[in-house]
C-alpha positions as CSV (number, residue, x, y, z in Angstrom):
1,X,0.0,0.0,0.0
2,X,1.0,3.6,-0.5
3,X,0.2,7.2,-0.1
4,X,-0.7,9.4,-3.2
5,X,-1.4,13.0,-3.7
6,X,-1.6,15.5,-6.6
7,X,-2.5,18.9,-7.8
8,X,-4.0,19.8,-11.1
9,X,-4.2,23.4,-12.3
10,X,-4.7,25.0,-15.7
11,X,-4.3,28.7,-14.7
12,X,-0.9,28.5,-13.0
13,X,2.4,26.7,-13.5
14,X,2.3,23.5,-11.4
15,X,6.1,23.4,-11.6
16,X,6.2,26.2,-9.1
17,X,4.3,24.1,-6.5
18,X,7.2,22.0,-5.3
19,X,7.2,23.3,-1.7
20,X,3.5,22.7,-1.0
21,X,3.6,19.3,-2.8
22,X,6.7,18.4,-0.7
23,X,4.7,19.1,2.5
24,X,1.7,17.1,1.2
25,X,4.1,14.2,0.4
26,X,5.9,14.4,3.7
27,X,2.8,13.8,5.9
28,X,2.0,10.7,3.8
29,X,5.4,9.2,4.5
30,X,4.1,6.7,7.1
31,X,1.9,5.1,4.4
32,X,4.9,4.6,2.2
33,X,8.1,4.5,4.2
34,X,10.2,2.6,1.6
35,X,10.4,5.1,-1.4
36,X,9.0,8.3,-2.8
37,X,8.8,9.9,-6.2
38,X,7.2,12.8,-8.1
39,X,6.0,13.8,-11.5
40,X,5.5,17.4,-12.7
41,X,4.6,19.3,-15.8
42,X,3.0,22.7,-16.3
43,X,-0.5,21.5,-15.4
44,X,0.0,18.5,-13.0
45,X,2.1,17.7,-10.0
46,X,1.8,14.1,-8.7
47,X,3.6,12.6,-5.6
48,X,3.8,9.1,-4.3
49,X,5.0,7.4,-1.1
50,X,5.6,3.6,-1.5
51,X,5.3,0.7,0.8
52,X,7.1,-2.0,-1.2
53,X,5.2,-5.3,-1.3
54,X,5.6,-6.5,-4.9
55,X,8.3,-6.0,-7.6
56,X,10.6,-3.6,-5.7
57,X,12.6,-2.5,-8.8
58,X,9.9,-2.2,-11.5
59,X,7.1,-0.9,-9.4
60,X,8.5,2.6,-8.8
61,X,6.0,5.5,-8.9
62,X,4.9,7.8,-10.4
63,X,4.9,5.4,-13.3
64,X,4.8,6.8,-16.9
65,X,3.9,5.1,-20.1
66,X,3.7,7.4,-23.1
67,X,1.5,10.3,-22.3
68,X,0.0,8.6,-19.2
69,X,1.3,8.8,-15.6
70,X,-0.2,6.9,-12.6
71,X,0.1,7.2,-8.8
72,X,-1.5,4.2,-7.3
73,X,-2.4,3.0,-3.8
74,X,-3.6,-0.6,-3.4
75,X,-3.3,-4.2,-4.4
76,X,-4.9,-6.2,-7.2
77,X,-5.7,-9.8,-6.6
78,X,-6.4,-10.7,-10.3
79,X,-3.2,-9.1,-11.6
80,X,-2.1,-12.1,-13.6
81,X,-5.5,-12.6,-15.2
82,X,-5.5,-9.0,-16.5
83,X,-1.8,-9.2,-17.5
84,X,-2.6,-12.3,-19.7
85,X,-5.5,-10.5,-21.3
86,X,-3.4,-7.5,-22.1
87,X,-0.5,-9.6,-23.3
88,X,-2.8,-11.3,-25.7
89,X,-3.6,-7.9,-27.2
90,X,0.1,-7.2,-27.7
91,X,0.7,-5.1,-24.6
92,X,4.3,-5.4,-23.2
93,X,5.4,-5.2,-19.6
94,X,8.6,-4.2,-17.9
95,X,8.0,-6.0,-14.6
96,X,5.4,-7.9,-12.6
97,X,3.9,-5.1,-10.4
98,X,0.2,-4.5,-10.3
99,X,0.8,-0.8,-10.8
100,X,2.0,-1.4,-14.3
101,X,-1.0,-3.7,-15.0
102,X,-3.4,-1.0,-13.7
103,X,-1.8,1.7,-15.9
104,X,-1.7,-0.4,-19.0
105,X,-5.3,-1.6,-18.4
106,X,-6.4,2.1,-18.2
107,X,-4.5,2.9,-21.4
108,X,-6.2,0.0,-23.2
109,X,-9.7,0.3,-21.8
110,X,-10.1,3.8,-20.3
111,X,-12.6,4.1,-17.5
112,X,-13.9,0.6,-18.2
113,X,-10.8,-0.8,-16.6
114,X,-12.2,-0.3,-13.1
115,X,-14.8,-3.0,-13.7
116,X,-12.0,-5.5,-14.5
117,X,-10.1,-5.0,-11.2
118,X,-10.5,-7.3,-8.2
119,X,-8.7,-5.6,-5.4
120,X,-8.4,-2.7,-3.0
121,X,-7.2,0.5,-4.7
122,X,-7.3,4.3,-5.2
123,X,-5.4,5.7,-8.1
124,X,-5.0,8.7,-10.4
125,X,-3.9,8.8,-14.0
126,X,-2.8,12.0,-15.7
127,X,-3.1,12.3,-19.5
128,X,-0.5,14.9,-20.4
129,X,-1.7,15.2,-24.0
130,X,-5.4,15.8,-23.2
131,X,-4.6,17.5,-19.9
132,X,-7.1,15.3,-18.2
133,X,-7.1,13.5,-14.8
134,X,-8.8,10.2,-14.0
135,X,-9.5,9.3,-10.3
136,X,-10.8,5.9,-9.2
137,X,-11.6,4.1,-6.0
138,X,-12.3,0.3,-5.4
139,X,-15.8,-1.1,-5.2
140,X,-16.0,-1.5,-1.4
141,X,-13.9,1.6,-0.5
142,X,-11.1,-0.2,1.4
143,X,-8.6,2.4,0.2
144,X,-9.3,6.1,0.7
145,X,-9.3,9.0,-1.8
146,X,-10.1,12.6,-0.8
147,X,-10.2,15.7,-2.9
148,X,-10.7,19.5,-2.8
149,X,-11.0,22.3,-5.2
150,X,-8.5,25.1,-4.5
151,X,-6.6,27.8,-6.4
152,X,-8.8,27.3,-9.4
153,X,-7.8,23.6,-9.6
154,X,-8.1,20.2,-8.1
155,X,-6.2,18.6,-5.2
156,X,-6.4,14.9,-4.2
157,X,-4.8,12.7,-1.6
158,X,-5.0,9.5,0.3
159,X,-5.6,11.3,3.6
160,X,-7.2,14.5,4.8
161,X,-4.0,15.7,6.5
162,X,-2.3,16.0,3.1
163,X,-5.0,18.3,1.7
164,X,-4.8,20.5,4.8
165,X,-1.1,21.1,4.0
166,X,-2.2,23.2,1.0
167,X,-2.6,26.8,2.1
168,X,-5.9,27.2,0.2
169,X,-7.6,24.3,2.1
170,X,-8.7,25.6,5.4
171,X,-9.4,23.5,8.5
172,X,-13.0,24.9,8.7
173,X,-16.1,23.0,9.6
174,X,-19.7,24.4,9.3
175,X,-22.8,23.4,11.2
176,X,-23.0,20.4,9.0
177,X,-19.5,19.3,10.1
178,X,-20.4,19.8,13.7
179,X,-23.5,17.5,13.1
180,X,-21.3,15.0,11.3
181,X,-19.1,14.8,14.4
182,X,-21.9,14.8,17.0
183,X,-24.7,13.0,15.3
184,X,-23.0,10.6,12.8
185,X,-19.5,10.1,14.2
186,X,-17.3,8.1,14.1
187,X,-19.1,7.4,10.8
188,X,-18.9,9.9,7.9
189,X,-21.6,10.6,5.3
190,X,-20.9,8.9,2.0
191,X,-18.7,11.2,0.0
192,X,-18.2,13.6,2.9
193,X,-14.9,14.7,4.5
194,X,-16.4,16.6,7.5
195,X,-14.2,19.7,6.7
196,X,-16.0,22.3,4.6
197,X,-13.6,22.2,1.7
198,X,-12.9,18.4,1.6
199,X,-14.9,15.6,0.0
200,X,-14.2,11.9,-0.7
201,X,-14.6,9.9,-3.9
202,X,-17.2,7.4,-2.8
203,X,-16.6,3.6,-3.2
204,X,-17.2,2.2,-6.7
205,X,-16.9,5.6,-8.3
206,X,-14.5,7.2,-10.7
207,X,-14.1,10.9,-11.8
208,X,-12.7,12.9,-14.6
209,X,-11.2,16.4,-14.2
210,X,-10.2,18.7,-17.1
211,X,-10.7,22.2,-18.3
212,X,-14.4,21.6,-18.6
213,X,-14.8,20.7,-15.0
214,X,-15.2,17.7,-12.6
215,X,-17.6,14.8,-13.4
216,X,-18.1,11.7,-11.2
217,X,-19.7,8.4,-12.1
218,X,-20.6,5.2,-10.4
219,X,-19.2,2.0,-12.1
220,X,-20.6,-0.7,-9.8
221,X,-23.6,-1.3,-7.6
222,X,-25.4,-4.3,-6.0
223,X,-28.2,-5.7,-8.1
224,X,-31.1,-7.8,-6.8
225,X,-31.3,-11.1,-8.7
226,X,-33.1,-14.4,-7.9
227,X,-31.1,-16.9,-6.0
228,X,-31.5,-20.2,-7.7
229,X,-29.0,-22.4,-5.9
230,X,-29.9,-24.9,-3.1
231,X,-28.6,-24.5,0.4
232,X,-25.9,-27.1,-0.2
233,X,-24.9,-25.5,-3.5
234,X,-24.9,-22.1,-1.8
235,X,-22.7,-23.3,1.0
236,X,-20.2,-24.8,-1.5
237,X,-20.2,-21.6,-3.5
238,X,-19.5,-19.5,-0.4
239,X,-16.7,-21.9,0.6
240,X,-15.2,-21.6,-2.9
241,X,-15.4,-17.8,-2.9
242,X,-13.8,-17.3,0.5
243,X,-11.1,-19.8,-0.1
244,X,-10.2,-18.3,-3.4
245,X,-10.2,-14.7,-2.0
246,X,-7.8,-15.7,0.8
247,X,-5.5,-17.6,-1.5
248,X,-5.3,-14.6,-3.9
249,X,-4.5,-12.3,-1.1
250,X,-1.5,-14.3,0.1
251,X,0.6,-13.1,-2.9
252,X,3.5,-11.0,-1.6
253,X,7.2,-10.5,-2.2
254,X,7.6,-9.7,1.5
255,X,6.7,-11.5,4.7
256,X,3.0,-11.9,5.5
257,X,1.0,-12.8,8.6
258,X,-2.6,-13.1,9.8
259,X,-4.6,-11.5,12.6
260,X,-6.2,-14.2,14.8
261,X,-8.8,-13.5,17.5
262,X,-10.2,-17.1,17.9
263,X,-13.5,-15.9,16.3
264,X,-15.0,-17.5,13.2
265,X,-13.8,-14.9,10.6
266,X,-10.1,-14.6,11.5
267,X,-9.9,-18.4,12.2
268,X,-11.2,-19.2,8.7
269,X,-8.7,-16.9,7.1
270,X,-5.8,-18.2,9.2
271,X,-6.7,-21.8,8.6
272,X,-6.8,-21.4,4.8
273,X,-3.5,-19.4,4.9
274,X,-1.8,-21.9,7.2
275,X,-2.6,-24.7,4.8
276,X,-1.2,-22.8,1.8
277,X,1.9,-21.9,3.8
278,X,2.4,-25.6,4.8
279,X,2.1,-26.7,1.2
280,X,5.2,-24.7,0.4
281,X,7.1,-25.8,3.5
282,X,6.5,-22.6,5.5
283,X,4.9,-21.8,8.8
284,X,2.2,-19.0,9.1
285,X,2.7,-16.4,11.7
286,X,-0.5,-15.2,13.5
287,X,-1.0,-12.3,15.9
288,X,-3.6,-11.4,18.5
289,X,-4.3,-8.5,20.9
290,X,-5.2,-8.6,24.6
291,X,-5.2,-6.3,27.6
292,X,-3.3,-6.5,30.9
293,X,-5.5,-8.0,33.6
294,X,-8.4,-8.6,31.2
295,X,-8.8,-12.2,32.6
296,X,-9.3,-10.8,36.1
297,X,-11.6,-8.0,35.0
298,X,-13.7,-9.7,32.3
299,X,-17.4,-10.1,32.9
300,X,-19.4,-12.2,30.5
301,X,-22.4,-10.7,28.7
302,X,-24.9,-11.7,26.0
303,X,-22.8,-9.6,23.6
304,X,-19.4,-11.1,24.7
305,X,-20.0,-14.4,26.4
306,X,-16.4,-15.5,26.8
307,X,-12.8,-14.3,26.4
308,X,-10.8,-14.8,23.2
309,X,-7.6,-15.9,24.8
310,X,-8.4,-19.7,25.2
311,X,-9.8,-19.8,21.7
312,X,-6.7,-18.1,20.2
313,X,-4.4,-20.8,21.8
314,X,-6.6,-23.5,20.5
315,X,-6.6,-22.2,16.9
316,X,-2.9,-21.4,16.9
317,X,-2.2,-25.0,17.9
318,X,-4.8,-26.5,15.5
319,X,-3.3,-24.7,12.4
320,X,0.3,-24.9,13.7
321,X,1.0,-21.2,13.4
322,X,3.8,-19.3,15.1
323,X,1.8,-17.1,17.4
324,X,2.5,-13.7,19.0
325,X,0.1,-12.2,21.6
326,X,0.4,-8.4,22.0
327,X,-0.7,-7.3,25.5
328,X,-1.6,-3.7,26.0
329,X,-2.0,-1.7,29.3
330,X,-4.5,1.0,30.2
331,X,-2.1,4.0,30.1
332,X,-0.8,2.9,26.7
333,X,-4.2,2.8,25.0
334,X,-5.2,6.1,26.7
335,X,-2.0,7.9,25.5
336,X,-2.5,6.4,22.0
337,X,-5.9,8.1,21.7
338,X,-3.9,11.1,20.4
339,X,-2.0,9.0,17.9
340,X,-5.3,7.5,16.6
341,X,-6.8,11.0,16.0
342,X,-3.7,12.0,14.0
343,X,-3.8,8.8,12.0
344,X,-7.6,9.1,11.2
345,X,-7.6,13.0,10.9
346,X,-10.9,12.9,12.7
347,X,-12.3,11.7,16.1
348,X,-12.7,8.0,15.8
349,X,-13.7,4.8,17.6
350,X,-11.7,5.8,20.7
351,X,-9.7,3.0,22.2
352,X,-11.0,0.6,19.5
353,X,-8.8,2.7,17.3
354,X,-5.9,3.4,19.6
355,X,-5.5,-0.3,20.5
356,X,-5.4,-1.3,16.8
357,X,-2.8,1.5,16.2
358,X,-0.6,0.0,18.9
359,X,-1.2,-3.6,17.7
360,X,-0.2,-2.7,14.1
361,X,2.8,-0.9,15.4
362,X,4.1,-4.1,17.0
363,X,3.3,-6.3,13.9
364,X,5.1,-3.9,11.6
365,X,8.4,-4.6,13.5
366,X,8.4,-8.0,11.9
367,X,5.8,-8.0,9.0
368,X,4.8,-5.4,6.3
369,X,1.6,-7.3,5.3
370,X,-1.2,-8.9,7.2
371,X,-4.7,-10.4,6.5
372,X,-7.7,-9.6,8.7
373,X,-11.2,-10.8,9.1
374,X,-13.2,-7.5,8.8
375,X,-16.5,-7.4,7.0
376,X,-17.9,-10.9,7.3
377,X,-20.4,-9.7,9.9
378,X,-21.8,-7.0,7.6
379,X,-22.3,-9.2,4.6
380,X,-23.3,-12.5,6.3
381,X,-25.5,-11.1,9.1
382,X,-23.2,-11.4,12.2
383,X,-24.4,-8.3,14.2
384,X,-27.1,-8.3,16.8
385,X,-29.2,-5.8,14.8
386,X,-29.7,-8.4,12.1
387,X,-31.3,-10.8,14.6
388,X,-33.3,-8.6,17.1
389,X,-36.6,-7.5,15.5
390,X,-37.0,-4.5,17.8
391,X,-33.7,-3.1,16.3
392,X,-33.9,-4.5,12.8
393,X,-36.9,-2.3,11.8
394,X,-35.6,0.8,13.6
395,X,-36.1,3.8,11.2
396,X,-32.5,4.8,11.2
397,X,-29.0,3.4,11.7
398,X,-29.5,0.5,14.2
399,X,-26.0,0.8,15.7
400,X,-26.6,4.5,16.4
401,X,-30.0,5.1,18.0
402,X,-29.0,7.7,20.5
403,X,-29.5,10.7,18.1
404,X,-31.7,12.8,20.5
405,X,-29.3,12.1,23.3
406,X,-26.3,13.1,21.2
407,X,-28.1,16.3,20.1
408,X,-28.8,17.2,23.7
409,X,-25.1,17.5,24.4
410,X,-24.4,19.9,21.6
411,X,-23.6,23.5,22.2
412,X,-25.2,24.4,18.9
413,X,-28.9,24.8,19.3
414,X,-30.7,21.9,17.6
415,X,-33.8,20.0,18.5
416,X,-34.2,16.3,18.6
417,X,-36.3,16.3,15.5
418,X,-33.8,18.4,13.6
419,X,-31.0,16.0,14.6
420,X,-33.0,13.0,13.5
421,X,-33.9,14.6,10.2
422,X,-30.2,15.2,9.5
423,X,-29.2,11.6,10.2
424,X,-32.3,10.2,8.4
425,X,-31.3,12.1,5.2
426,X,-28.2,10.0,5.0
427,X,-30.1,6.9,6.0
428,X,-32.8,7.5,3.3
429,X,-30.2,8.1,0.6
430,X,-28.9,4.6,1.1
431,X,-32.5,3.2,1.1
432,X,-33.2,5.1,-2.1
433,X,-30.8,3.1,-4.2
434,X,-31.4,-0.3,-2.6
435,X,-32.6,-2.9,-5.1
436,X,-35.4,-5.4,-4.4
437,X,-37.1,-8.3,-6.1
438,X,-40.9,-8.1,-6.6
439,X,-41.3,-11.3,-4.6
440,X,-39.3,-10.2,-1.6
441,X,-41.0,-10.4,1.8
442,X,-41.0,-7.5,4.2
443,X,-38.1,-9.2,6.0
444,X,-36.1,-9.9,2.9
445,X,-36.6,-6.2,1.8
446,X,-35.4,-5.1,5.1
447,X,-32.4,-7.4,5.0
448,X,-31.4,-5.9,1.7
449,X,-31.6,-2.4,3.2
450,X,-29.6,-3.5,6.2
451,X,-27.0,-5.0,3.9
452,X,-26.4,-1.7,2.2
453,X,-26.7,0.4,5.4
454,X,-24.0,-1.8,6.9
455,X,-21.9,-1.7,3.8
456,X,-22.0,2.1,3.3
457,X,-21.7,3.1,7.0
458,X,-20.8,0.6,9.7
459,X,-18.4,-1.4,7.5
460,X,-17.0,1.9,6.0
461,X,-16.2,3.1,9.5
462,X,-14.4,-0.1,10.3
463,X,-12.5,0.0,7.0
464,X,-11.4,3.6,7.7
465,X,-10.2,2.5,11.1
466,X,-8.3,-0.4,9.7
467,X,-6.7,1.6,6.8
468,X,-5.6,4.6,8.9
469,X,-4.3,2.7,12.0
470,X,-2.4,0.2,9.9
471,X,-1.0,2.6,7.3
472,X,0.1,5.1,10.0
473,X,2.5,2.3,10.9
474,X,3.4,1.4,7.3
475,X,1.5,-1.9,7.6
476,X,-0.6,-3.2,4.7
477,X,-3.7,-5.0,5.9
478,X,-5.8,-7.0,3.5
479,X,-9.4,-7.9,4.0
480,X,-10.5,-11.1,2.1
481,X,-14.2,-10.9,3.0
482,X,-14.3,-7.6,1.1
483,X,-13.7,-9.4,-2.2
484,X,-16.4,-7.9,-4.4
485,X,-17.4,-11.3,-5.7
486,X,-18.3,-12.4,-2.2
487,X,-20.2,-9.1,-1.6
488,X,-22.2,-9.5,-4.8
489,X,-23.1,-13.1,-4.2
490,X,-24.1,-12.6,-0.6
491,X,-26.4,-9.8,-1.4
492,X,-28.9,-12.2,-3.0
493,X,-28.6,-15.1,-0.6
494,X,-32.0,-15.5,1.2
495,X,-31.9,-14.6,4.9
496,X,-33.0,-18.1,5.9
497,X,-29.8,-19.5,4.4
498,X,-27.6,-16.9,5.9
499,X,-29.1,-17.5,9.3
500,X,-28.8,-21.3,9.0
501,X,-29.4,-23.1,12.3
502,X,-30.7,-19.9,13.7
503,X,-27.2,-18.6,14.1
504,X,-25.4,-15.4,13.1
505,X,-23.3,-16.2,10.0
506,X,-24.8,-19.8,10.1
507,X,-24.1,-20.2,6.4
508,X,-20.4,-19.4,6.7
509,X,-20.2,-21.8,9.7
510,X,-21.7,-24.6,7.5
511,X,-19.6,-23.7,4.5
512,X,-16.3,-23.8,6.4
513,X,-17.0,-26.8,8.6
514,X,-14.2,-28.9,7.1
515,X,-11.4,-26.5,8.1
516,X,-12.1,-25.6,11.7
517,X,-12.7,-27.5,15.0
518,X,-16.4,-27.9,15.7
519,X,-16.4,-25.8,18.9
520,X,-14.5,-22.9,17.2
521,X,-16.9,-23.2,14.2
522,X,-20.0,-22.7,16.3
523,X,-18.6,-20.4,18.9
524,X,-20.9,-17.4,19.5
525,X,-19.7,-14.2,17.9
526,X,-17.3,-12.2,19.9
527,X,-16.5,-8.5,19.1
528,X,-13.2,-6.9,18.7
529,X,-11.5,-7.1,22.1
530,X,-11.4,-4.1,24.4
531,X,-10.2,-3.5,27.9
532,X,-12.4,-4.3,30.9
533,X,-10.1,-2.6,33.4
534,X,-12.1,-0.2,35.6
535,X,-8.9,1.9,35.8
536,X,-9.6,2.9,32.2
537,X,-12.9,4.6,33.0
538,X,-11.3,6.3,36.0
539,X,-8.4,7.6,34.0
540,X,-10.7,9.0,31.2
541,X,-12.9,10.7,33.8
542,X,-9.9,12.4,35.4
543,X,-8.5,13.5,32.0
544,X,-11.8,14.9,30.9
545,X,-12.4,16.7,34.2
546,X,-9.0,18.3,34.0
547,X,-9.6,19.3,30.4
548,X,-12.8,21.1,31.4
549,X,-10.7,23.2,33.8
550,X,-8.2,24.1,31.2
551,X,-8.6,27.6,29.8
552,X,-7.6,26.3,26.3
553,X,-10.3,23.6,26.3
554,X,-11.6,23.2,22.7
555,X,-14.2,20.4,23.1
556,X,-16.6,22.9,24.7
557,X,-16.8,24.7,21.3
558,X,-18.9,21.7,20.2
559,X,-20.2,20.1,23.4
560,X,-22.0,22.0,26.3
561,X,-19.6,22.2,29.2
562,X,-22.5,21.9,31.7
563,X,-23.8,18.8,30.0
564,X,-20.3,17.3,29.9
565,X,-19.9,18.0,33.7
566,X,-23.2,16.3,34.4
567,X,-22.2,13.2,32.4
568,X,-18.9,13.1,34.4
569,X,-20.8,13.4,37.6
570,X,-23.2,10.5,37.0
571,X,-20.6,8.3,35.2
572,X,-22.6,8.6,31.9
573,X,-25.6,6.8,33.4
574,X,-27.9,9.7,32.4
575,X,-26.9,9.3,28.7
576,X,-28.6,5.9,28.7
577,X,-27.4,4.5,25.4
578,X,-24.2,3.4,23.6
579,X,-22.6,6.0,21.4
580,X,-21.9,3.7,18.5
581,X,-22.7,0.0,18.4
582,X,-21.6,-2.3,21.2
583,X,-18.0,-1.3,21.2
584,X,-18.5,2.4,22.1
585,X,-20.1,2.4,25.6
586,X,-19.5,5.0,28.3
587,X,-15.7,4.8,28.5
588,X,-15.4,5.0,24.7
589,X,-17.8,8.0,24.7
590,X,-15.6,9.9,27.1
591,X,-12.6,9.0,25.0
592,X,-14.4,10.2,21.9
593,X,-14.8,13.6,23.6
594,X,-11.1,13.7,24.4
595,X,-10.4,12.9,20.8
596,X,-12.6,15.8,19.6
597,X,-10.6,18.2,21.8
598,X,-7.3,16.8,20.5
599,X,-8.5,17.0,16.9
600,X,-9.6,20.6,17.3
601,X,-6.2,21.6,18.8
602,X,-4.0,19.6,16.4
603,X,-5.8,20.8,13.2
604,X,-6.7,24.2,14.6
605,X,-10.3,23.5,13.6
606,X,-12.4,26.6,13.2
607,X,-16.2,26.5,13.2
608,X,-18.1,28.8,10.8
609,X,-21.9,28.5,11.2
């Protein structure tokens, strides 16, 4: 993976923009610590930061072929398929990097190349002859791509922080940005960048920019189609798709490992990878995360009935992996809340982010590439809101029902109904492009809606988290369940099949029954691990109390100081609901407020209503 940025302008000489482009490139260095490069002509300035994974010598960027120059961030998993197709048409290659394949596929097919790619990517191609820029982002949105219009031209970058290094992009948020942070956060509206002057290319979109302006198009969407396969055929099809996705994503010229939590998704990926490694006489390395004294402080709940640790040991022994357990302490994850904000450029998922940041930091000491189990829950129905009827039909995002409570904390005057209308506008936009079949039952229609809501919001938030926390440490993390072929196929699988045996992800459990121990296969879903240490809540309360007494406190520009003091006084009991899903309860809500303050200070955020 890499970091990319660029500036296109037709009314000024881009060759004089070297200083600002150097600043934009520098802040992306963690994404690409191994090499950097630039391309410049009178209308375009492109920069690239490279994390070397495939073809160190021939994959250098920016890469030019004739009049076309590309900067690319990502990984293709059907590189060889496309290379063979292009070679049959007489296209010649200098190396075996996927960057060259992407560039030459674009030269051959233009914008239609995007539909050929199976991978995670964001890239830009500059046509120096036609003075035209092409921007493109992968179907699921695993890799980021932000843009802004400044100085009469276009800026783009992998991260918000790079755009903010341009003097014409101001760190300003409007009332809409405040509502993004307080009513939607840590999610973002599709295509939004929270800051007034920053937007994001949505997943499955490409854009053209030239002297006539900016035009964006969608190149892929989920279509409702009849599912004609039997349950046994469906199970075999799912097993084939998952296995193939994992195998394709094991290609690397550098060492590769897997995340292993002892849950279904990471265990499936690790088991397939371990078998492939063993076939070539190698041992897979697996990694897990835990917290100091978690065994002593853990309390079982319906959402998290048991600890991960025993299951991790069982799976590591079962697949024969070389396993490393990273144990974090409360002060570490609290201090890293700041690092997580700087990595994400926005307040995020609190210690859910900061712990992943520290975890990736440890892995990077030995491995540049890892595979992770994200996104199976969204596409195969693993979350509680798929199974609880009282939440399933909630007229809004089911993982974020505390909209009036959130609004009540805001310093900006807003009623509960205004807050719910703001959130529901985003919610209804997703519903408006959900496809159904005429014969779908009310439940099936709702499951299709939930599928897209999860894909465009909850999963997108987790993918943002995974990309920023890993790439801030120069670690490439691949997500096999995000293979678009799996996503397409799963959209049309009837809910009764997905919930086989009355279980979350029951179909996946049946499909992968031959590769996991029975008890691991049917273990109840367990979420991403977090600390259960009461010291964490005490530490956050103290930090937030001290912050309110600081004359330079910034969080109170967004949140009412009185309401915040009241929350601290009753330990958050009066708030009554989780902030975001099951992972952001009271401690994470307090941490989120600390992150808002840090974000406003670090980025010198200004509010203009």
